[in-house]
N, C-alpha and C positions, 0 to 999 in steps of 0.2 A: 467700478470693477477693479479688483486688485490683481496683482501679478499672477499669471497662470502657473499651474503646477501639473505635472504629469501623474495620472492616477490610474493606470491600467489600460486605457484605450491608447491607440497609437497616435493620439493628438493631445496636446495639453488641454486640460479642463479648467476653465476659470474658477478661481476661488469665489464662492458666493457668500455674501454677508450672512451672519447668523439669522437676521430677520430681513426678508426681502422688503424693499421699499414699497412694492406694490404687488400683492398677490390677487389677481383678478378673480372674482367669483360672480356667479349668477345662478338663478334657479335652474335646477337640473331639467325641469319641465314645469309647465303651469301647475301651481298647487304643490310643488315639491320644494324642499329647502334649497337654499343657495349653497353651492359647493365650489371649490376652487376649479378653475378651468384646466389646471394640470392636476391629474390624479396620480396615484401610484398603482401600477399593475403588479400584483404579487407573484405572478407565475415564476419569474427567474429565481425567486428565493426558495423554491420547493422542487424544481425539476433538476435534471442532470446539470452538473456544473454549479449547483447552488452553494452559497457560502455557509459557514458554520452558523449555528443558531444565534450566537452572540452578535456576529456581524449582521445577520439578517434583521435582528431587532434594532440594531443601530441604524440600518437603512430606513426602516419604518419611522423611527424617531426623528431622523434627520429631515425626512419629508414633512412630518407633522410639525416639527419645530419652525419650519418656514411657511406654514400656512396651508399645506395640502390638507384638504378635508374630504377627499374622495379616495377610498381604497377599493380596488377591484380584485376579486378572488374567485375561486371555484372549488368545488369539492374534489375535482380531479387534478388539481395542481399538486402533484406528488410524483414519486418514482413509478408506482404501479398500484394495483387495487388493494395491496396489503396495507397501504398507509393513506387511504382516502381521507380527505379532510386535513392533510398536513398543513397546507397554506392557511386555511381558515383558522386552525388552532394557533398557528404562528402569529397571525395578525391579531387575533383576540388576546394572546398573551402580551404582545407588544403594546396594545392599547391599554391593557391593565397596568403595565409598567410605566406608562407615560404620564407625566405630571400635568399635562395641559388639559384643555376643556374637551373631554372625550365625547360629550353630548353633541358637539358640532361636527363630528366625523361621521360620514355616511359610508357604510360598508356594503358594497354590492357583491353578490355571489351568483353562481350559476349552477344549473343542473341539466342533465341530458346527455352526458358522456360517461363512459366507463373506461377503466385502464387495465384490462386483462394483460398480464405479463408486460406492462409498459406501453401497450398499444393505445391508440386513441380511437375509441369505438363509439359511434352514436347510438343512444338508446333513449328515445323520447316517449317511451310507453308510459301510460299513467302509473303503472306500478313502480317503475324505476324513478319517475319524477317525484312521487310521494316518498319513496325511500330516501332519495337524495335530499329532499327538503328536510326531512326529519333529522338526517345526519348533519346537515348544515346548521340546523338550529342548535344541536348539541355541541358541534365543534366551535361555533361562535359564542356559545353560552348566552343565547338570547331566546326570548319567547316569540319574537316575530322577526322575520327577515325584512330589512328595510327595502331592498330592491332585489328581486329574484328574477333572473334572466334565463330563458331557454338558451342553452349553450349553442345548439345548432339544430336545424330541422333534421329529423330522422326519416330517410326515404322509405323505411319499412313501416312507418306509423303515419296515419293521416295527420297532417300538420294541425288541423283544427282540434284533433283529439289531444295533442300535447298542450295546445293553448288552453283548451277547456279545463285541463287538469290544473294549470296555473291559476285559472280563474276560480276554481273550486277551492284551492289552497288559500287564495285571497279571501274568499267568503268565510272561510273557517278561521280567519285571523292569523294564519301562519305566515302570510306574506302581505306586506303593505302596498308595494308598487310592483308592477310587472314590466319586464323588459325582454327584448329579443336580441339574439346575436347571430351573425352570419346569415342574414336574411335578405331577400329581395324586396322591392317595393310591393309587388303583388302579395307576398307573404305578410308584410306589415299590414296591408289593407285587409287581408283575410283575418288576421288576428284582431284588428280594431273592430271588426264586425261582431266579435265575441266579448271583448273586454277592453277597457281603456289601457293603452300602451303608453308607458312613460319614456322609455329609452330604447335606442337601438345601438348595439355594439358591433361594429364591423371593422375590418382592417382598412387603414388609410395611411399612406405614406408617399413620399416622392417616388418610391419604387412601385407601389400598388395603388392605383387611382380608380379602381373599379367602382368604389362607392360614389365617386363623382360622375364618371361616365355612364353609369347605370342608373343614376338619378336618386340614389338612396339619400345622400346628403341634402339634395334639393327637396326631397319629400319631407325629410325631418325638419328642414327649415320652414316649409309651408305649414306643417302640422305642429310646430313648436315642440318637437320631440328632442330630448337630449341625444346627440350623436356621440357615442363614446368611441374614439378612434384608438384601436389597439395596434401595437407594433408601429408607432408613429415614426420610428427611425429605421424601419425595415426588418427588425428582428435581429437575432444575435449574429447571424452570418453576414447579412447585407450591410448592417450598420458600420461594419469595419471598413467599408468602401468610402464612407462619407468624407473622412479627412483628406482623401486624395482627389475628390471631385473638384474640377477646376472652378466651377461657379461657387461652390461652398467655401473653397479655400479663399477666394477673393472676398466673399461676404464676411467670412470670419475675420479676416484682417481689417476690413472696413468697420465692422460693428464691435469687434473685441469680444465676441462670443464664440463658443465652440460650434463646429459644424452640426453636431447633434442638437444643440439648442436651437439653431437656426432652422433645421429640418422640422423640429417640433413646432416652432412658431409658424412655419408655413402651413402645417396641418390645422392649427387653430384658426388661421386666416380663411379657411375654406367655407366657413359658414357661421352665422351668429349663434347656432346651438351646438357647435362642435366643442367637445372636451377631448383632451388627449390623456391617455393613461399609459405612459411609458413605464417600462420596468427598470429595475436597477439591481446591481449586485454589490454595490458599495455605497456608503454615505455620500461620497463625492459625486458619484453619478446621479444619485437622487437629487442632490442640490443643483447640479447642472441642468437636469431636466426641469426642475421647478423654476429655474431662472427664465425659462421660455415664457412664463406668464406675463412678464412685463416687457417682452421684446416685440416691438411694433415694426414690422417690415414695411418698407416703402412700396409704392406701386411698381417702381422699377425693379426693386428686389424681388417682388413676387412674380413679376413677368419673367425675369431671368430664370427663376426656378421653375415656373410653369413650362417654359419652352426647353429646358435642359433635359438631356437624356440621362436616365439612371438605369444601368444595366442590371438585370437580375441574375448575376452569376458570382 
């Protein structure tokens, strides 16, 4: 690892080689293709505070260039309902511009939310999910969505009705594999009774460990479901605390990696089917996140992070 340089966060971010020496990958789930254990979450490139489009494409290309083969998006990653599909169109354009092997990249998207006047509103009705699926197909420029995930259960709609709609879309050839997001173990089981589930995407970070304490990661391990950890460094507000945390500062000095990379490596260590999908607003941050793929934390390092307090303020 070469000398660090400061690139926007309040801590130096190590310079990452153009090609990582080791980008771990494994099957997303049994029968699914292998993808990098570090993906790229597209949301920061399309919501408030997003970079300009040239920078956004450079972020995607930086991740792809170092071996990231999992891109996560959603139809509602945008300012509001007037630009639904913004992030999907951005990722599709970045992929078209990329000179690498595009067929190795899996794009996962989601449906089940709407953005009226910029709010985040759940709508898991069959009508909305079908509309969202069709729009995602057009935005991504594909005939079939590789991985389509229910963005969140809608309390106003029977959960089984939402899942049954995804199953119907799969039978119609519009969706290849089905995933769930923001769900409990009971909901995963209910969905599995209707259709094979490939992945679960829930929040997991040093700040938010409910996926561990409520058994979701353990269940995914048991069932060999890919667990896609979103916000692995805590989200835009909380991740700013990481450079000042005593344990992370010590480990950063010891390992020569950024606190953000170490926090992401902790997430990966929580289970054999865990993948992390950090977001990024600059190429340097995308490279720093990707560097977590080859960062093996010792048992002592993991224990120190397990027992440390991370305040949500």
